[in-house]
C-alpha positions in Angstrom: 62.6 -8.4 227.2 61.3 -11.2 225.2 57.9 -12.5 224.2 55.9 -13.9 227.2 52.9 -16.2 226.5 50.1 -15.9 229.0 47.8 -18.6 230.2 44.9 -16.9 228.3 46.7 -17.4 225.0 47.5 -13.7 224.7 51.2 -12.6 224.8 53.3 -9.7 226.0 56.2 -8.4 224.0 58.3 -5.3 223.7 57.1 -2.8 221.0 59.1 -2.4 217.9 59.3 0.5 215.4 56.5 -1.1 213.4 54.2 -0.8 216.3 54.3 3.1 216.4 50.8 3.4 214.7 49.2 1.1 217.2 50.9 2.9 220.1 49.5 6.2 218.8 46.2 4.6 218.4 46.1 3.4 222.0 47.2 6.9 223.2 44.3 8.5 221.4 41.8 5.9 222.6 43.0 6.4 226.2 42.8 10.2 225.7 39.2 9.8 224.5 38.3 7.7 227.5 39.9 10.3 229.8 38.1 13.2 228.0 41.6 14.7 227.2 41.9 14.1 223.4 42.3 17.9 222.9 45.7 17.6 224.7 47.1 15.0 222.4 49.8 16.4 220.1 51.7 13.1 219.7 52.4 12.0 216.1 53.9 8.9 214.7 57.1 10.8 213.9 57.4 12.2 217.5 56.7 8.7 218.9 59.3 7.1 216.6 61.9 9.6 217.6 61.3 9.4 221.4 60.8 5.6 221.6 63.2 4.3 219.0 65.5 7.2 218.1 69.1 7.9 219.1 67.9 8.9 222.6 65.2 6.6 223.9 63.0 8.2 226.5 60.4 5.5 227.1 59.6 1.9 226.5 56.4 0.1 225.6 55.2 -3.4 226.3 52.3 -4.6 224.1 49.6 -7.1 224.8 48.6 -9.1 221.8 45.6 -11.4 221.1 45.8 -13.6 218.0 48.7 -11.5 216.8 46.9 -8.2 217.1 48.1 -5.5 219.6 45.2 -4.8 222.0 46.9 -3.0 224.8 50.1 -1.4 226.1 52.1 -0.2 229.1 54.2 2.8 228.2 56.9 3.6 230.9 60.2 5.2 231.6 62.8 5.3 234.3 62.9 8.0 237.0 65.1 8.3 240.0 64.5 8.5 243.8 67.0 10.5 245.7 65.5 9.3 249.0 66.1 5.7 247.9 69.2 6.4 245.8 67.7 4.0 243.2 66.0 4.2 239.9 62.3 3.7 239.6 59.8 3.0 236.9 57.0 5.5 236.1 54.1 4.0 234.2 52.8 6.8 232.0 50.0 4.9 230.2 48.3 1.5 230.9 45.6 0.8 228.3 43.7 -2.2 227.1 41.0 -2.0 224.5 37.5 -2.5 226.1 36.8 -5.7 224.2 39.8 -7.4 225.6 39.6 -6.3 229.3 38.2 -9.5 230.6 41.3 -11.4 229.7 43.5 -10.0 232.6 45.8 -8.1 230.2 45.9 -5.0 232.4 47.0 -7.1 235.4 49.5 -8.9 233.2 51.0 -5.7 231.9 51.4 -3.9 235.2 52.7 -7.0 237.1 55.2 -7.6 234.3 56.2 -4.0 234.8 56.7 -4.7 238.5 58.8 -7.7 237.6 60.9 -5.5 235.3 61.3 -3.0 238.2 62.6 -5.8 240.5 64.9 -7.1 237.7 66.3 -3.6 237.1 66.9 -3.0 240.9 64.3 -0.2 241.0 63.1 1.0 244.3 59.5 1.7 243.2 56.9 1.6 240.5 54.6 4.6 240.4 51.9 6.1 238.2 49.0 8.5 238.4 45.2 7.8 238.1 42.5 10.4 237.5 40.5 11.0 240.7 37.2 10.3 238.9 38.3 7.0 237.4 37.0 4.7 240.2 37.3 1.4 238.2 41.0 2.1 237.7 41.5 3.1 241.3 39.8 -0.1 242.5 41.9 -2.1 240.1 45.1 -0.6 241.5 44.0 -1.0 245.0 43.4 -4.7 244.4 47.0 -5.0 243.3 48.3 -3.4 246.5 48.9 0.1 245.3 48.5 3.0 247.7 47.6 6.6 247.0 50.2 9.2 248.1 48.3 11.5 250.4 49.7 15.1 250.5 51.4 14.9 247.1 50.0 17.0 244.2 51.2 16.6 240.6 52.4 19.9 239.0 52.9 20.4 235.3 54.3 23.1 232.9 53.8 22.6 229.2 53.7 24.6 225.9 54.0 28.3 226.3 54.2 28.1 230.1 57.3 25.8 229.7 58.9 28.3 227.3 58.2 31.2 229.6 59.6 29.3 232.6 62.7 28.5 230.7 63.2 32.1 229.7 63.3 33.0 233.4 66.6 31.2 233.8 68.3 34.3 232.1 67.2 36.3 235.2 69.2 33.9 237.4 72.5 34.7 235.7 
């Protein structure tokens, strides 16, 4: 990925190691908006290791205005057995409120769709909170469809440790 200049004068570019503080800031701002700040345990060190370490687990595209990062799309590859193709999962899409009128959210997610096509991915997917009607409308306007009948499940922290310990019973 390289720097892409937008008609608005803003630009999109891949994040670098120097951007880790800004990425963490966006994560915290998004968590505040979603009323989930209490769940954030990310640190600059953890982000550095997972985004730029020996094993890279995710990528970030930043949106910049006048050389300042104002938004991001954080994503990673997944895999569809039904399609037998990789996909892209958008974990976080965030643009600071003062810059939302510039079309940066649309630029970030459509660039991600472009990357999915370039990388021969069969799909681009993400989750949106059921109460976040502005985001739901934004995604609908882009042609996204809700997956009826699918529920997200998650195991974290002590629950993950306890689940992993159950493997011993399988032996």
